C-alpha positions in Angstrom: -46.9 -36.6 -74.0 -46.7 -40.2 -72.7 -45.1 -39.8 -69.3 -47.4 -40.8 -66.5 -46.8 -38.2 -63.8 -47.3 -35.1 -66.0 -50.5 -36.6 -67.5 -51.9 -37.5 -64.1 -51.1 -34.0 -62.7 -52.7 -32.4 -65.8 -55.8 -34.4 -65.4 -56.1 -33.7 -61.7 -55.5 -29.9 -62.3 -58.2 -29.6 -65.1 -60.7 -31.8 -63.3 -60.1 -29.9 -60.0 -60.6 -26.6 -61.9 -64.0 -27.9 -63.3 -65.7 -27.3 -60.0 -64.4 -23.7 -60.0 -65.7 -23.1 -63.6 -69.1 -24.6 -62.7 -69.4 -22.4 -59.5 -68.7 -19.2 -61.5 -70.9 -20.1 -64.5 -73.9 -21.4 -62.5 -74.3 -17.9 -60.9 -75.7 -16.7 -64.3 -76.5 -19.9 -66.3 -79.0 -22.5 -65.1 -77.6 -26.1 -64.7 -79.4 -27.6 -67.7 -78.4 -25.1 -70.4 -74.9 -24.9 -69.0 -74.4 -28.6 -69.1 -76.1 -29.0 -72.5 -73.6 -26.5 -74.0 -70.8 -28.3 -72.2 -71.6 -31.7 -73.5 -72.6 -30.7 -77.1 -69.5 -28.5 -77.6 -67.3 -31.2 -76.1 -68.9 -33.7 -78.4 -68.2 -31.5 -81.4 -64.5 -31.3 -80.4 -64.2 -35.0 -79.8 -66.0 -35.9 -83.0 -63.6 -33.6 -84.9 -60.7 -35.4 -83.2 -62.1 -38.7 -84.4 -62.6 -37.4 -87.9 -59.0 -36.3 -87.9 -57.7 -39.6 -86.7 -60.1 -42.1 -88.4 -61.8 -40.3 -91.3 -65.5 -39.9 -91.9 -66.4 -43.5 -92.8 -64.6 -45.1 -89.8 -65.8 -42.5 -87.3 -69.4 -43.0 -88.4 -69.1 -46.8 -88.3 -67.5 -46.8 -84.8 -70.1 -44.5 -83.4 -72.9 -46.5 -84.9 -71.5 -49.8 -83.5 -71.1 -48.3 -80.0 -74.4 -46.5 -79.8 -75.9 -48.7 -77.0 -72.8 -48.2 -74.8 -72.8 -44.5 -75.6 -76.5 -44.2 -74.7 -75.9 -45.7 -71.2 -72.8 -43.7 -70.6 -74.4 -40.6 -71.9 -76.9 -40.8 -69.0 -74.7 -42.2 -66.2 -71.4 -40.5 -67.1 -72.6 -37.2 -68.6 -76.2 -35.9 -68.4 -77.2 -37.0 -64.9 -74.0 -36.3 -62.9 -73.2 -33.1 -64.8 -76.6 -31.6 -64.0 -76.5 -32.8 -60.3 -73.1 -31.3 -59.7 -74.2 -27.9 -61.2 -77.4 -27.9 -59.2 -75.5 -28.9 -56.1 -72.9 -26.1 -56.6 -75.8 -23.6 -56.5 -75.9 -24.3 -52.7 -72.4 -25.4 -51.7 -68.8 -24.3 -52.3 -66.8 -25.8 -55.2 -64.2 -27.2 -52.9 -66.8 -29.1 -50.9 -68.3 -30.5 -54.1 -64.9 -31.8 -55.1 -64.4 -33.4 -51.7 -67.7 -35.2 -52.0 -66.8 -36.4 -55.5 -63.7 -38.1 -54.1 -66.1 -40.8 -52.9 -66.6 -42.2 -56.5 -64.2 -45.1 -55.9 -66.1 -46.0 -52.7 -69.4 -46.3 -54.5 -67.6 -48.1 -57.4 -66.3 -50.8 -55.0 -69.8 -51.2 -53.4 -71.5 -51.7 -56.8 -68.7 -54.0 -58.1 -69.2 -56.3 -55.1 -72.8 -56.7 -56.1 -72.5 -57.2 -59.9 -68.9 -58.5 -60.6 -68.5 -62.2 -59.6 -64.8 -62.0 -59.1 -64.9 -59.2 -56.6 -64.5 -60.3 -52.9 -65.1 -58.4 -49.7 -62.1 -58.8 -47.4 -61.9 -57.3 -43.9 -59.6 -54.5 -45.0 -61.9 -53.7 -47.9 -65.0 -53.7 -45.7 -63.2 -51.3 -43.3 -62.3 -49.0 -46.2 -65.9 -48.9 -47.4 -67.1 -48.1 -43.8 -64.5 -45.3 -43.3 -65.3 -43.8 -46.8 -69.0 -43.8 -46.1 -68.3 -42.1 -42.8 -66.3 -39.4 -44.6 -69.2 -38.9 -47.0 -71.6 -38.5 -44.1 -69.3 -36.0 -42.5 -69.0 -33.7 -45.5 -72.6 -34.1 -46.5 -73.7 -32.9 -43.0 -71.6 -29.7 -43.2 -73.7 -26.5 -43.0 -71.5 -23.9 -44.7 -74.0 -21.1 -44.1 -76.6 -22.6 -46.4 -78.7 -24.6 -44.0 -80.6 -27.5 -45.4 -80.2 -26.3 -48.9 -76.5 -26.9 -48.5 -77.2 -30.4 -47.3 -79.4 -31.0 -50.3 -76.6 -29.6 -52.6 -74.0 -31.9 -51.0 -76.5 -34.9 -51.4 -77.0 -34.1 -55.1 -73.2 -34.4 -55.6 -73.3 -37.7 -53.6 -75.9 -39.0 -56.1 -73.7 -37.8 -59.0 -70.8 -39.8 -57.5 -73.1 -42.9 -57.4 -73.9 -42.3 -61.1 -70.2 -42.0 -62.1 -69.5 -45.2 -60.2 -72.3 -47.0 -62.0 -70.8 -45.8 -65.3 -67.4 -47.1 -64.3 -68.7 -50.6 -63.5 -70.8 -50.7 -66.7 -67.7 -49.7 -68.6 -65.7 -52.5 -67.0 -68.4 -55.0 -67.9 -69.5 -54.0 -71.4 -67.2 -51.6 -73.3 -63.7 -53.1 -73.2 -63.8 -53.7 -77.0 -64.6 -50.0 -77.8 -62.0 -47.3 -78.3 -62.0 -44.7 -75.5 -62.3 -41.6 -77.8 -65.3 -43.2 -79.5 -67.1 -43.7 -76.1 -66.1 -40.2 -75.0 -67.5 -38.5 -78.1 -70.7 -40.7 -78.3 -71.5 -40.3 -74.6 -71.1 -36.5 -74.7 -73.3 -36.3 -77.7 -76.0 -38.4 -76.1 -75.7 -36.5 -72.8 -76.1 -33.2 -74.7 -79.2 -34.4 -76.6 -80.8 -35.5 -73.3 -80.2 -32.2 -71.7 -81.2 -30.1 -74.7 -85.0 -30.0 -74.1 -84.5 -29.0 -70.5 -82.0 -26.4 -71.5 -84.5 -24.8 -73.9 -86.9 -24.3 -70.9 -84.2 -22.6 -68.8 -82.5 -20.3 -71.2 -81.2 -17.1 -69.4 -83.3 -14.0 -69.7 -80.3 -11.9 -70.5 -76.8 -12.4 -72.0 -74.5 -13.9 -69.4 -71.4 -11.9 -68.5 -67.9 -12.7 -69.7 -66.9 -14.5 -66.5 -69.8 -17.0 -66.9 -69.2 -17.5 -70.6 -65.4 -17.9 -70.3 -65.9 -20.3 -67.4 -68.3 -22.4 -69.5 -65.9 -22.5 -72.4 -63.0 -23.5 -70.1 -65.2 -26.2 -68.6 -66.1 -27.5 -72.0 -62.6 -27.4 -73.7 -60.4 -28.2 -70.7 -62.5 -29.9 -68.1 -64.4 -32.1 -70.6 -62.8 -32.5 -74.1 -59.2 -32.3 -73.1 -59.8 -34.3 -69.8 -61.5 -37.1 -71.7 -58.6 -37.5 -74.1 -56.0 -37.4 -71.3 -58.1 -39.9 -69.3 -58.3 -42.5 -72.0 -54.6 -41.9 -72.9 -53.6 -42.7 -69.3 -55.9 -45.7 -69.3 -54.4 -47.1 -72.5 -50.7 -46.5 -71.5 -50.8 -47.1 -67.7 -54.0 -48.9 -66.7 -57.0 -48.2 -64.5 -55.1 -48.7 -61.2 -52.7 -45.9 -61.8 -55.4 -43.7 -63.3 -57.4 -44.0 -60.1 -54.7 -42.1 -58.2 -56.2 -38.9 -59.7 -58.8 -39.3 -57.0 -56.3 -38.3 -54.3 -55.0 -35.3 -56.2 -58.2 -33.7 -57.7 -59.8 -32.5 -54.4 -56.6 -30.7 -53.4 -56.5 -28.7 -56.6 -60.2 -27.9 -56.3 -59.9 -26.7 -52.6 -56.9 -24.5 -53.5 -58.6 -23.0 -56.5 -61.8 -22.3 -54.5 -59.9 -20.7 -51.6 -57.5 -18.6 -53.7 -60.0 -17.4 -56.4 -63.4 -17.5 -54.8 -62.4 -16.9 -51.1 -64.1 -20.2 -50.1 -63.6 -21.3 -46.5 -61.4 -24.4 -45.8 -62.9 -25.9 -42.7 -61.4 -28.5 -40.4 -64.5 -30.6 -40.8 -64.2 -30.5 -44.6 -60.5 -31.6 -44.4 -61.4 -34.3 -41.9 -64.1 -35.6 -44.2 -61.7 -35.6 -47.1 -59.1 -37.5 -45.1 -61.7 -40.2 -44.1 -62.9 -40.5 -47.8 -59.3 -40.9 -49.1 -58.4 -43.3 -46.4 -61.4 -45.3 -47.2 -60.5 -45.3 -50.9 -57.0 -46.4 -50.1 -58.2 -49.3 -48.0 -61.0 -50.4 -50.3 -58.8 -50.3 -53.4 -55.9 -52.2 -51.8 -53.5 -49.3 -52.2 -53.2 -49.3 -48.4 -53.0 -52.6 -46.5 -53.2 -53.1 -42.8 -50.3 -55.1 -41.3 -51.2 -58.3 -39.7 -49.5 -59.3 -36.4 -47.2 -62.2 -37.0 -48.2 -65.4 -35.2 -45.7 -67.4 -33.4 -44.9 -70.8 -35.0 -46.5 -73.8 -33.3 -44.1 -75.9 -31.3 -43.9 -79.6 -32.2 
């Protein structure tokens, strides 16, 4: 499947469903063991894919050559944000978590302005960053019946967005010469190994129910392994600019899943915060440009 629209919709659908899977699984499985299983099983699937495509010798050589990049991405793109999202969803709805995560491009732009010399801050871009941060503040301040724990949960997801954004900028700087599936497999493996000792300390006292186990398996196979392959396929065929449009679609899927399956509330404040975040993303990324008033030509 090489067509852009079906792949983009598939990625948005499976990423949007990931918040639902996490919300169901975290009711019975602590964040560390859940995400350790997620990353290690996804790593096994992705390594098997590499072995099928490249063979043992090339897979081993490619992973060894990229181990530094995989180590950094294993922290910033796997272990840390995965754990923070799962912890946050212990206190907030899955749809709200997805809305907060839509802020990743906002933080990506802010970091890029600091570390990438070719990035420039235009007036439109500055307005977009301000609008996006305002949207993050709106959704972080929502109290959906959880009081200050809900605020803490939303803030944890904000920090996970910052981690994902850091990983994106690092990838842009350092890993352009490494194949995407190699980075995906290596970073998942590193992330799982980081989480493993914490997972051992938080093993459940009883066997989780079928809903939690099936949600974890769906999160691993669909929301992680399949999503990583689709992501890098879109990146290779259509570029990062078109890939970034998934930001606009993913929260909608997550909100619908949460409302339809978990009976989560869709509040006006949450939708308003989402609108502000997406407007900020559009302005900061250049997808939406403000029209300038035409000036009259000077008379001779």
